[in-house]
C-alpha distance (Angstrom), angle and dihedral (degrees) to the residues before:
residue distance angle dihedral
M1 . . .
R2 3.82 . .
K3 3.76 130.1 .
L4 3.80 129.6 -153.9
E5 3.81 111.8 -141.4
I6 3.82 121.8 -164.3
T7 3.79 116.8 -172.4
L8 3.83 114.9 -146.2
T9 3.75 131.4 -169.7
E10 3.80 116.8 -124.8
E11 3.83 88.9 -106.1
Q12 3.84 92.3 52.9
Y13 3.79 90.4 47.8
Q14 3.81 92.8 50.1
H15 3.84 90.0 48.2
I16 3.83 90.3 54.5
V17 3.80 92.2 46.9
A18 3.81 91.9 49.8
E19 3.82 92.7 47.9
R20 3.82 91.8 48.9
S21 3.76 90.7 49.8
Y22 3.80 92.0 49.6
G23 3.83 91.8 45.6
N24 3.81 92.8 48.9
R25 3.81 91.8 50.6
A26 3.82 91.1 48.4
N27 3.82 92.0 48.7
L28 3.80 90.9 48.7
E29 3.81 93.3 49.3
E30 3.81 92.1 47.7
E31 3.83 92.1 41.1
T32 3.78 92.3 -126.8
F33 3.77 133.7 133.6
G34 3.75 115.3 -125.6
G35 3.73 139.7 162.2
C36 3.72 135.4 -172.1
D37 3.80 138.0 -110.4
I38 3.76 120.9 -138.3
C39 3.82 111.5 -163.9
L40 3.79 122.8 -166.1
H41 3.81 108.8 -161.1
V42 3.80 108.8 -156.3
G43 3.79 118.4 -175.3
S44 3.79 96.3 -166.1
P45 3.81 129.4 7.2
D46 3.82 90.6 -130.9
V47 3.84 93.1 57.2
F48 3.78 115.0 81.2
T49 3.78 96.6 -160.3
A50 3.79 117.6 86.2
S51 3.78 142.5 157.8
L52 3.79 120.6 -101.2
E53 3.81 125.7 -151.6
M54 3.80 130.0 -178.3
K55 3.80 124.8 -158.6
M56 3.78 121.2 -167.7
I57 3.80 117.1 121.1
N58 3.79 90.0 -23.8
T59 3.77 130.9 22.1
I60 3.77 112.0 -117.3
D61 3.78 126.5 -171.5
L62 3.80 107.7 -143.1
G63 3.80 94.4 -172.4
E64 3.78 128.7 -136.5
V65 3.77 121.8 -5.6
D66 3.79 135.3 174.8
W67 3.78 117.3 -120.6
K68 3.78 139.4 177.8
F69 3.79 143.8 169.1
S70 3.81 117.5 -118.5
K71 3.81 139.1 172.6
I72 3.77 121.7 -104.2
């Protein structure tokens, strides 16, 4: 089995946590079910730096991240 690893900075992680918290509160208040999309935009498969975007209530651009495939 393979695993996709995305390395986040502390700031990127905190931004995701804050957006999830906000989205969960909004969904609870509106009595809706909602999830989130996390999009890794890779320009070339041989380059292990990409841009990460999260969509929940808002779309947030988290900036550049490092990523890799590894074995479990």
